[in-house]
C-alpha positions as CSV (number, residue, x, y, z in Angstrom):
1,X,0.0,0.0,0.0
2,X,1.2,3.5,-0.8
3,X,2.3,5.6,2.2
4,X,1.0,9.2,2.1
5,X,1.9,12.1,4.4
6,X,1.3,15.8,4.2
7,X,2.7,18.3,4.9
8,X,6.4,17.3,4.9
9,X,7.7,15.6,8.0
10,X,9.4,17.7,10.6
11,X,11.2,17.4,14.0
12,X,8.6,17.3,16.7
13,X,10.8,16.4,19.6
14,X,10.3,18.2,23.0
15,X,12.1,17.4,26.3
16,X,10.3,18.1,29.5
17,X,11.4,17.3,33.0
18,X,8.7,16.2,35.5
19,X,10.1,16.5,39.0
20,X,6.9,15.3,40.6
21,X,7.4,11.9,38.9
22,X,11.2,12.1,38.9
23,X,11.5,11.6,35.2
24,X,12.2,13.4,32.0
25,X,9.8,13.0,29.0
26,X,11.4,13.0,25.5
27,X,8.3,13.4,23.5
28,X,8.0,12.5,19.8
29,X,11.4,11.0,19.3
30,X,11.7,9.9,15.6
31,X,12.9,6.3,15.2
32,X,14.2,5.5,11.7
33,X,13.0,2.4,9.8
34,X,15.0,0.2,7.5
35,X,12.2,-0.2,4.8
36,X,10.6,3.3,4.9
37,X,11.6,6.9,5.0
38,X,8.8,7.5,7.4
39,X,9.7,7.2,11.2
40,X,8.0,5.7,14.1
41,X,7.4,8.3,16.8
42,X,7.8,7.4,20.4
43,X,8.0,8.9,23.9
44,X,11.1,8.2,26.0
45,X,10.9,8.4,29.7
46,X,14.2,8.5,31.6
47,X,14.8,8.8,35.4
48,X,15.4,12.4,36.3
49,X,17.5,11.6,39.4
50,X,19.2,8.3,38.6
51,X,21.1,6.1,40.9
52,X,24.5,7.7,41.5
53,X,26.9,6.6,38.7
54,X,24.1,5.2,36.6
55,X,24.1,6.6,33.0
56,X,22.5,3.8,31.1
57,X,19.3,1.9,31.7
58,X,17.6,-1.3,30.5
59,X,14.5,-0.2,28.6
60,X,10.9,-1.5,28.5
61,X,9.2,-0.9,25.1
62,X,5.6,-0.9,24.1
63,X,4.4,-0.5,20.5
64,X,0.7,-0.2,19.6
65,X,-2.1,1.8,18.1
66,X,-3.9,3.2,21.1
67,X,-2.1,6.6,21.3
68,X,1.1,7.1,23.2
69,X,-0.1,10.6,24.3
70,X,-3.6,9.6,25.5
71,X,-3.7,9.5,29.3
72,X,-5.1,6.3,30.8
73,X,-7.6,8.6,32.6
74,X,-9.0,9.7,29.3
75,X,-8.8,6.4,27.5
76,X,-10.9,4.7,30.2
77,X,-11.6,6.8,33.2
78,X,-13.5,4.1,35.1
79,X,-10.7,1.6,34.9
80,X,-8.0,4.2,35.7
81,X,-9.8,5.1,38.9
82,X,-9.5,1.5,40.1
83,X,-5.8,1.0,39.2
84,X,-3.4,0.3,42.0
85,X,-2.3,3.9,43.1
86,X,1.3,2.9,42.8
87,X,0.8,2.9,39.0
88,X,-1.6,5.8,38.6
89,X,0.4,8.7,37.3
90,X,-0.1,11.5,34.8
91,X,2.1,9.4,32.4
92,X,0.0,6.2,32.7
93,X,-1.5,4.8,29.5
94,X,-3.9,2.0,28.8
95,X,-2.5,-1.5,29.1
96,X,1.1,-0.4,29.4
97,X,3.6,-0.1,32.2
98,X,3.5,3.2,34.1
99,X,6.7,5.2,33.4
100,X,6.7,6.9,36.8
101,X,6.9,3.5,38.6
102,X,9.5,1.9,36.3
103,X,11.8,4.9,36.1
104,X,11.9,4.8,39.9
105,X,13.0,1.2,39.6
106,X,15.9,2.1,37.3
107,X,14.4,1.4,33.9
108,X,13.9,3.6,30.8
109,X,10.5,3.3,29.2
110,X,9.7,3.8,25.5
111,X,6.1,4.0,24.4
112,X,5.8,4.0,20.6
113,X,2.9,4.9,18.3
114,X,2.4,2.0,15.9
115,X,2.8,2.9,12.2
116,X,-0.1,4.8,10.8
117,X,-1.4,5.8,14.3
118,X,-0.9,8.7,16.7
119,X,2.1,10.7,15.5
120,X,3.6,7.8,13.4
121,X,2.9,8.3,9.7
122,X,2.5,5.4,7.3
123,X,0.1,2.5,6.6
124,X,-2.2,1.5,9.4
125,X,-2.2,-2.3,9.2
126,X,-2.5,-3.6,12.7
127,X,-1.0,-7.0,13.6
128,X,0.6,-7.4,10.1
129,X,4.0,-8.5,9.2
130,X,4.9,-5.0,8.0
131,X,4.1,-3.3,11.3
132,X,5.8,-6.1,13.2
133,X,9.0,-5.3,11.2
134,X,8.7,-1.7,12.3
135,X,8.5,-3.0,15.9
136,X,11.6,-5.0,15.2
137,X,13.4,-1.7,14.2
138,X,12.2,0.1,17.3
139,X,13.6,-2.6,19.6
140,X,17.0,-2.7,17.8
141,X,17.1,1.2,17.8
142,X,16.4,1.3,21.6
143,X,19.2,-1.2,22.3
144,X,21.7,0.9,20.4
145,X,21.1,4.2,22.2
146,X,23.7,5.8,24.5
147,X,21.1,5.9,27.4
148,X,20.4,2.1,27.1
149,X,22.5,-0.8,28.5
150,X,21.7,-2.8,25.4
151,X,19.0,-4.8,27.1
152,X,15.3,-4.5,26.0
153,X,12.3,-6.0,27.7
154,X,8.7,-6.1,26.5
155,X,5.9,-5.7,29.0
156,X,2.2,-5.0,28.3
157,X,-1.4,-6.2,28.2
158,X,-3.6,-7.4,25.3
159,X,-2.4,-5.7,22.1
160,X,0.8,-4.9,23.8
161,X,1.2,-8.5,24.6
162,X,0.1,-10.0,21.3
163,X,2.6,-7.9,19.5
164,X,5.4,-9.3,21.7
165,X,5.0,-12.9,20.3
166,X,5.3,-11.6,16.7
167,X,8.4,-9.4,17.2
168,X,10.2,-11.9,19.5
169,X,9.9,-14.5,16.8
170,X,11.9,-12.1,14.5
171,X,14.8,-12.1,17.1
172,X,15.8,-8.4,17.2
173,X,19.2,-7.6,18.7
174,X,19.0,-6.5,22.3
175,X,15.7,-8.2,23.1
176,X,16.3,-9.9,26.4
177,X,12.9,-11.0,27.8
178,X,9.2,-10.7,27.2
179,X,6.1,-10.8,29.4
180,X,3.0,-11.2,27.2
181,X,0.3,-10.5,29.7
182,X,-3.1,-11.7,28.4
183,X,-2.2,-11.5,24.7
184,X,-3.3,-13.8,21.9
185,X,-0.6,-15.5,19.9
186,X,-2.7,-16.8,17.0
187,X,-4.5,-14.1,15.0
188,X,-6.9,-16.4,13.2
189,X,-7.8,-19.0,15.9
190,X,-7.6,-16.9,19.1
191,X,-9.1,-13.6,17.9
192,X,-10.8,-13.4,14.5
193,X,-12.4,-16.8,13.6
194,X,-13.2,-19.0,16.5
195,X,-13.5,-22.5,15.0
196,X,-13.7,-20.8,11.6
197,X,-16.6,-18.5,12.7
198,X,-16.1,-14.7,12.4
199,X,-16.0,-12.9,15.8
200,X,-17.3,-9.7,14.4
201,X,-18.8,-7.7,17.3
202,X,-15.5,-7.3,19.2
203,X,-13.5,-6.5,16.1
204,X,-16.0,-3.9,15.0
205,X,-16.1,-2.1,18.4
206,X,-12.3,-2.4,18.9
207,X,-11.5,-1.1,15.5
208,X,-13.9,1.9,15.6
209,X,-13.3,3.0,19.2
210,X,-9.6,2.2,19.9
211,X,-7.8,2.3,16.5
212,X,-9.6,4.1,13.7
213,X,-10.2,7.2,15.8
214,X,-6.4,7.4,16.3
215,X,-5.3,7.1,12.7
216,X,-2.4,9.4,11.7
217,X,-3.8,12.4,9.9
218,X,-7.4,12.0,11.0
219,X,-9.0,15.4,11.3
220,X,-10.7,16.3,14.6
221,X,-9.5,13.3,16.5
222,X,-8.7,15.4,19.7
223,X,-12.4,16.2,20.0
224,X,-13.9,12.7,19.3
225,X,-16.5,11.8,21.9
226,X,-18.3,8.5,22.5
227,X,-19.8,6.8,25.5
228,X,-17.4,6.5,28.5
229,X,-18.4,3.0,29.4
230,X,-15.4,1.2,28.0
231,X,-12.0,1.8,26.5
232,X,-11.5,4.1,23.6
233,X,-9.0,6.6,22.0
234,X,-10.4,9.7,23.6
235,X,-8.3,12.9,24.0
236,X,-5.6,12.2,21.4
237,X,-3.7,15.2,20.1
238,X,-4.2,16.3,16.5
239,X,-1.6,15.1,14.0
240,X,1.2,17.6,14.5
241,X,2.0,17.7,10.8
242,X,-1.5,18.3,9.7
243,X,-4.6,16.4,8.6
244,X,-4.8,14.1,5.6
245,X,-7.8,14.2,3.2
246,X,-10.3,11.3,3.5
247,X,-9.1,9.6,0.3
248,X,-5.5,9.5,1.7
249,X,-6.8,8.1,5.0
250,X,-8.7,5.3,3.3
251,X,-5.6,4.5,1.1
252,X,-3.4,4.4,4.1
253,X,-5.2,1.7,6.1
254,X,-6.3,-1.9,6.1
255,X,-9.7,-2.1,7.7
256,X,-9.9,-5.1,10.1
257,X,-13.7,-5.2,9.9
258,X,-13.9,-5.6,6.1
259,X,-10.8,-7.7,5.8
260,X,-11.8,-10.3,8.4
261,X,-15.3,-10.6,7.0
262,X,-14.0,-11.0,3.4
263,X,-11.3,-13.6,4.2
264,X,-12.3,-16.9,5.6
265,X,-9.2,-19.2,5.6
266,X,-5.6,-19.2,6.8
267,X,-4.3,-19.6,3.3
268,X,-6.0,-16.4,2.2
269,X,-3.3,-13.8,1.6
270,X,-4.7,-11.6,4.4
271,X,-4.3,-14.2,7.1
272,X,-1.3,-16.0,5.6
273,X,0.7,-12.7,5.6
274,X,0.3,-12.5,9.4
275,X,1.7,-15.9,10.2
276,X,4.9,-16.4,12.2
277,X,6.5,-19.3,14.1
278,X,6.3,-19.3,17.9
279,X,9.1,-21.9,17.8
280,X,11.5,-19.1,16.6
281,X,11.2,-17.3,19.9
282,X,14.4,-17.7,21.9
283,X,14.3,-15.1,24.7
284,X,12.9,-15.9,28.2
285,X,9.1,-15.8,28.3
286,X,6.7,-15.2,31.1
287,X,3.3,-15.8,29.6
288,X,0.4,-14.7,31.9
289,X,-3.0,-16.2,31.1
290,X,-6.3,-15.3,32.7
291,X,-8.8,-18.1,33.3
292,X,-11.6,-15.6,32.7
293,X,-10.4,-14.6,29.2
294,X,-12.5,-17.4,27.6
295,X,-13.1,-15.6,24.3
296,X,-9.9,-13.7,23.4
297,X,-6.5,-14.2,25.0
298,X,-6.5,-17.3,27.2
299,X,-5.8,-19.8,24.4
300,X,-3.0,-17.7,22.9
301,X,-1.1,-17.4,26.2
302,X,-1.3,-21.1,26.8
303,X,-0.3,-22.2,23.3
304,X,2.2,-19.3,23.1
305,X,4.0,-20.8,26.1
306,X,3.6,-24.4,24.8
307,X,5.2,-23.7,21.4
308,X,7.7,-21.0,22.2
309,X,11.2,-22.2,21.4
310,X,12.7,-20.5,24.5
311,X,14.8,-22.6,26.9
312,X,13.5,-20.5,29.8
313,X,9.8,-20.1,29.7
314,X,7.1,-19.9,32.3
315,X,3.3,-20.0,32.3
316,X,1.3,-18.3,35.1
317,X,-2.5,-18.5,35.4
318,X,-4.4,-15.6,37.1
319,X,-8.0,-14.5,37.7
320,X,-9.7,-11.1,37.8
321,X,-10.6,-8.5,35.3
322,X,-8.6,-7.9,32.1
323,X,-7.3,-4.5,33.0
324,X,-6.4,-4.4,36.7
325,X,-4.3,-7.5,37.8
326,X,-1.4,-6.3,35.7
327,X,-1.0,-3.5,38.2
328,X,-1.6,-5.4,41.4
329,X,1.4,-5.0,43.8
330,X,2.1,-8.7,43.9
331,X,1.9,-9.1,40.2
332,X,4.3,-6.1,39.5
333,X,6.7,-7.7,42.0
334,X,6.6,-10.8,39.8
335,X,7.2,-8.7,36.6
336,X,10.0,-6.8,38.2
337,X,11.8,-9.9,39.5
338,X,11.6,-11.5,36.0
339,X,12.8,-8.4,34.2
340,X,15.5,-7.7,36.7
341,X,16.9,-11.3,36.2
342,X,17.3,-10.8,32.4
343,X,17.7,-7.1,31.9
344,X,19.8,-6.2,35.0
345,X,21.4,-9.5,35.9
346,X,19.8,-9.3,39.4
347,X,18.1,-12.7,39.8
348,X,16.7,-12.9,43.3
349,X,14.2,-15.7,42.4
350,X,16.1,-18.0,40.1
351,X,14.3,-17.3,36.8
352,X,17.6,-17.7,34.9
353,X,18.5,-21.0,36.5
354,X,16.9,-24.0,34.6
355,X,14.7,-25.9,37.0
356,X,14.9,-23.4,39.8
357,X,11.4,-21.9,39.3
358,X,8.4,-24.1,38.5
359,X,7.5,-23.7,34.8
360,X,3.7,-23.5,35.6
361,X,1.7,-21.8,38.3
362,X,-2.0,-22.6,38.4
363,X,-4.6,-20.6,40.3
364,X,-7.3,-23.0,41.5
365,X,-10.9,-21.8,41.3
366,X,-12.5,-23.4,44.2
367,X,-15.8,-22.3,45.8
368,X,-18.2,-19.6,44.9
369,X,-16.6,-16.3,45.7
370,X,-18.7,-14.3,43.2
371,X,-17.2,-12.4,40.3
372,X,-15.5,-9.1,39.8
373,X,-14.3,-9.0,43.4
374,X,-10.5,-8.9,43.6
375,X,-10.4,-9.2,47.4
376,X,-12.6,-12.3,47.5
377,X,-10.6,-14.0,44.7
378,X,-7.5,-13.8,46.8
379,X,-8.7,-17.0,48.6
380,X,-8.0,-19.0,45.4
381,X,-4.9,-21.1,46.1
382,X,-1.9,-21.3,43.7
383,X,-0.1,-24.5,42.9
384,X,3.1,-25.1,41.1
385,X,3.4,-27.7,38.3
386,X,6.3,-29.1,36.4
387,X,4.7,-28.9,32.9
388,X,1.7,-28.1,30.8
389,X,-0.6,-29.9,30.3
390,X,-0.2,-31.2,33.9
391,X,1.5,-34.6,33.4
392,X,-0.8,-36.6,35.8
393,X,-3.9,-35.5,33.9
394,X,-6.5,-38.2,33.6
395,X,-8.5,-37.5,30.4
396,X,-12.0,-38.7,31.3
397,X,-14.9,-39.1,28.9
398,X,-18.3,-37.9,30.1
399,X,-21.0,-39.3,27.7
400,X,-24.0,-37.4,26.5
401,X,-27.4,-39.1,26.4
402,X,-30.6,-38.5,24.6
403,X,-32.1,-37.8,28.0
404,X,-29.8,-34.8,28.4
405,X,-27.5,-36.5,30.8
406,X,-23.8,-36.4,31.1
407,X,-22.1,-39.5,32.6
408,X,-18.9,-41.5,32.8
409,X,-21.1,-44.5,31.8
410,X,-21.6,-45.2,28.1
411,X,-25.3,-45.1,26.9
412,X,-26.8,-48.5,26.4
413,X,-25.8,-50.1,23.1
414,X,-28.2,-49.6,20.2
415,X,-30.1,-46.9,22.1
416,X,-31.1,-44.6,19.2
417,X,-32.1,-41.0,19.9
418,X,-31.9,-37.5,18.5
419,X,-31.9,-34.1,20.2
420,X,-32.6,-31.1,18.0
421,X,-32.6,-27.3,18.4
422,X,-33.1,-24.3,16.1
423,X,-30.2,-22.9,14.1
424,X,-28.8,-19.4,14.1
425,X,-29.2,-18.6,17.8
426,X,-28.1,-15.2,19.1
427,X,-27.2,-13.9,22.6
428,X,-30.7,-12.3,22.7
429,X,-32.4,-15.4,21.4
430,X,-30.3,-18.4,22.4
431,X,-31.1,-21.8,20.9
432,X,-29.5,-24.5,23.0
433,X,-29.6,-28.0,24.5
434,X,-27.9,-28.8,27.8
435,X,-26.5,-32.1,29.2
436,X,-26.0,-32.2,32.9
437,X,-23.9,-34.5,35.0
438,X,-25.2,-36.2,38.2
439,X,-23.9,-34.6,41.4
440,X,-20.2,-35.4,41.9
441,X,-19.6,-37.9,44.7
442,X,-16.3,-36.3,45.6
443,X,-14.4,-33.1,45.1
444,X,-12.9,-33.1,41.6
445,X,-10.4,-30.8,39.9
446,X,-10.6,-30.2,36.2
447,X,-7.6,-28.3,34.7
448,X,-6.5,-28.3,31.1
449,X,-7.7,-28.7,27.6
450,X,-11.2,-30.0,26.7
451,X,-12.5,-31.7,23.6
452,X,-16.1,-32.6,22.8
453,X,-17.0,-35.3,20.2
454,X,-20.5,-34.9,18.7
455,X,-22.4,-36.6,15.9
456,X,-24.4,-33.8,14.2
457,X,-26.6,-33.1,11.3
458,X,-28.5,-30.1,9.8
459,X,-32.0,-30.0,8.4
460,X,-32.2,-26.8,6.3
461,X,-35.2,-24.5,6.5
462,X,-35.7,-24.6,2.8
463,X,-36.4,-28.1,1.3
464,X,-33.9,-29.5,-1.2
465,X,-31.3,-27.0,-0.1
466,X,-27.8,-28.2,-1.0
467,X,-25.6,-25.3,0.1
468,X,-25.8,-25.7,3.9
469,X,-23.6,-25.5,6.9
470,X,-23.7,-25.7,10.7
471,X,-22.1,-23.7,13.5
472,X,-21.5,-25.3,16.9
473,X,-21.3,-23.1,20.0
474,X,-20.3,-25.1,23.1
475,X,-20.2,-23.9,26.7
476,X,-19.1,-25.7,29.9
477,X,-20.9,-24.6,33.0
478,X,-20.5,-25.3,36.8
479,X,-23.4,-25.8,39.1
480,X,-23.2,-25.8,42.9
481,X,-24.9,-28.4,45.2
482,X,-28.1,-26.5,45.0
483,X,-28.1,-26.4,41.2
484,X,-27.2,-22.7,41.0
485,X,-24.6,-21.8,38.4
486,X,-21.3,-20.5,39.7
487,X,-19.9,-17.6,37.6
488,X,-16.4,-16.3,37.3
489,X,-14.8,-13.0,36.4
490,X,-14.8,-12.2,32.7
491,X,-12.7,-9.8,30.7
492,X,-14.8,-6.8,31.6
493,X,-15.8,-7.9,35.0
494,X,-18.8,-9.7,33.6
495,X,-20.1,-13.1,34.9
496,X,-18.7,-15.9,32.7
497,X,-19.0,-19.7,32.7
498,X,-16.0,-22.1,32.7
499,X,-15.1,-22.0,29.1
500,X,-16.4,-22.0,25.5
501,X,-15.6,-23.6,22.2
502,X,-16.7,-23.3,18.6
503,X,-16.7,-25.1,15.2
504,X,-18.0,-24.6,11.7
505,X,-18.9,-28.1,10.6
506,X,-17.5,-27.5,7.1
507,X,-14.2,-26.8,8.8
508,X,-14.2,-30.1,10.7
509,X,-11.1,-31.6,9.0
510,X,-8.3,-32.4,11.5
511,X,-4.7,-32.7,10.6
512,X,-3.7,-35.8,12.6
513,X,-0.4,-36.0,10.8
514,X,0.7,-32.6,12.3
515,X,3.0,-32.9,15.4
516,X,0.8,-30.3,17.1
517,X,-2.2,-32.7,16.9
518,X,-3.1,-34.2,20.3
519,X,-6.0,-36.2,21.5
520,X,-6.8,-33.3,23.9
521,X,-6.2,-30.6,21.2
522,X,-7.3,-31.5,17.7
523,X,-5.1,-29.6,15.2
524,X,-6.9,-27.7,12.4
525,X,-5.3,-25.7,9.7
526,X,-8.5,-23.9,8.5
527,X,-7.3,-23.9,4.9
528,X,-9.6,-23.3,1.9
529,X,-8.4,-26.8,0.7
530,X,-9.6,-28.4,3.9
531,X,-13.3,-27.5,3.5
532,X,-15.5,-30.6,3.6
533,X,-19.1,-30.9,2.3
534,X,-22.1,-30.5,4.6
535,X,-25.2,-32.2,3.2
536,X,-28.7,-32.0,4.6
537,X,-29.6,-34.9,6.8
538,X,-26.2,-36.5,6.8
539,X,-24.6,-37.2,10.2
540,X,-21.0,-36.0,10.8
541,X,-18.7,-36.9,13.7
542,X,-16.8,-33.8,14.8
543,X,-14.3,-33.0,17.5
544,X,-14.8,-29.5,19.0
545,X,-12.0,-27.8,20.8
546,X,-13.0,-26.0,24.0
547,X,-10.6,-23.5,25.5
548,X,-8.6,-24.6,28.5
549,X,-10.1,-24.1,32.0
550,X,-9.8,-24.8,35.7
551,X,-12.3,-25.5,38.3
552,X,-12.5,-27.5,41.5
553,X,-16.0,-29.1,41.5
554,X,-17.2,-29.6,45.1
555,X,-19.0,-32.6,46.3
556,X,-22.6,-32.6,45.0
557,X,-21.6,-30.0,42.4
558,X,-22.4,-30.7,38.7
559,X,-21.0,-29.9,35.2
560,X,-23.2,-28.9,32.3
561,X,-22.3,-29.1,28.6
562,X,-24.3,-26.6,26.6
563,X,-24.6,-27.0,22.8
564,X,-26.0,-24.2,20.8
565,X,-26.3,-22.6,17.4
566,X,-25.1,-19.1,18.5
567,X,-23.7,-17.1,21.3
568,X,-25.0,-17.6,24.8
569,X,-24.5,-16.2,28.3
570,X,-20.9,-15.3,29.0
571,X,-20.1,-14.1,25.4
572,X,-20.2,-10.4,26.3
573,X,-18.9,-8.3,23.5
574,X,-17.2,-11.3,21.8
575,X,-20.1,-12.3,19.6
576,X,-20.5,-13.9,16.2
577,X,-23.4,-12.1,14.4
578,X,-22.1,-11.4,10.9
579,X,-24.9,-11.9,8.4
580,X,-22.3,-12.2,5.7
581,X,-20.4,-14.9,7.6
582,X,-23.6,-16.7,8.9
583,X,-26.3,-16.1,6.2
584,X,-29.7,-17.6,6.9
585,X,-29.7,-18.9,3.4
586,X,-27.0,-21.4,4.5
587,X,-27.5,-21.8,8.2
588,X,-31.2,-21.6,9.0
589,X,-33.0,-24.7,9.9
590,X,-32.7,-27.4,12.6
591,X,-29.5,-28.8,14.1
592,X,-29.5,-32.2,15.6
593,X,-27.2,-34.4,17.8
594,X,-27.6,-38.1,17.1
595,X,-27.3,-41.1,19.5
596,X,-27.1,-44.8,18.7
597,X,-24.8,-47.6,17.6
598,X,-21.4,-46.1,16.6
599,X,-22.7,-42.6,17.5
600,X,-21.1,-41.9,20.9
601,X,-21.2,-38.3,22.0
602,X,-18.9,-37.2,24.8
603,X,-16.8,-34.4,26.3
604,X,-13.3,-35.3,27.5
605,X,-12.5,-33.5,30.7
606,X,-8.9,-33.2,32.1
607,X,-9.3,-34.5,35.6
608,X,-6.4,-33.9,38.0
609,X,-5.8,-36.4,40.8
610,X,-4.3,-35.1,44.0
611,X,-0.5,-35.0,44.2
């Protein structure tokens, strides 16, 4: 895509000391790029009163589209008001480390506007190979500066975590460690197309509120106003080099909403261009996954850890809202000890010694403490494990029955049955069937990956319809001894179930020959050449991946597997409503689950025996 800018670029750098936060802000530093004459613009924060004798610092870098100059208090005032006060400064920005805190700890901080956003000119193409190459240049430039020790660390949430996987796989010089905190690692599977189904609502809202409003050259962006009940690029400064005409803005961006709707498969150029290999990552990794992130980041953190090529890598599971735990005192102490080990050579914990620190730390969700209550969630115990998945996992089949039961006992041989429900459900009009277990006789821990095997068919609304398909939306729920559902804290503090999973039946092909294929994690490539036919009335056996989860089911508690044809409770903003992707002409009708000889339906749960 052509890169357009007008008027000509100029030096925008300003240097301002802030004694109240004990730092100096170098605003709008221009970082040169190898493949473009256009720079990346960044803010550099340096300690104002450094440790005596210290002239160089390790640096923490973030690179993203949300606006390096937008205060956290403007981007999402409600969230900022709840942030740990230790990290609530005038220099705080959404989902990034607070410069005031980290400069006090002897670090420099660089916060860069991604190409095509904020004060960085160029093509706005989020999560692309091109913008990741720009991030690569930013990392290497930082490592070479006279104020840097040559050590660069990456630390941030969500977008500022997902970008870490992509740039670390490119191995920039100076990169010493990364902490992707709740950040997807697989653009297609984790974020855009769950089981091949387009997750349109989140992408539409995210794009319009957090990215498009901050495009470089957009007129009037400093005065953009929209409802305050959520994150958004409010209060950005105008482009200091002037506005661009609308036709230049359109030419200078790849729109995620139209691109994701238009492209369906991983071998489409759009998705293929964003691919990279986690196995190429070599630096130490601390991947932090949130059990409540059941629709966006959780899977990416788990599999990012699993496949990263790093010799020193760690996986930590937490709970709580998406925005706040990153700033909790105890979690920052964890971040600091990890970064100190690899950026300062001060390892008080043993991160740099193979085998010294347990690779996996699991937070155990036991009991009903409610949701969106950080204090009550502190009762959740943590346990260290030697590997992921947990080696002593007992993968246990719970069989579905036509009577809506869920049991370890197989249904009687030859017992034919069929359970049907309407297609094209929505969050406002859910169309589901549920299968509930008997009360558990003893306390049981479920931790790990989940797969459901179902035998399904579709009966189209229009007779003799050939071009049909079927979308499966699965949810695992937890009921207490009284039969009341126990909810957990979701991304936005909303009540969520244990986990969810999805599959478009035409995308059912599994690549068993791939080394990543496991009985507990079916491997799909989602290629255009993998599409299999779906014919009216024919029964297909499919394996549906549900995202990993953890729960300790109490005695007399129950598990419920919910099968639906659309989003159900717990989906929040992460919905799949695109009429282009799910047209009634192909999906309307009746969906059915079939039971009988050779038609076993079950969900395989990862049961963890006590140590």
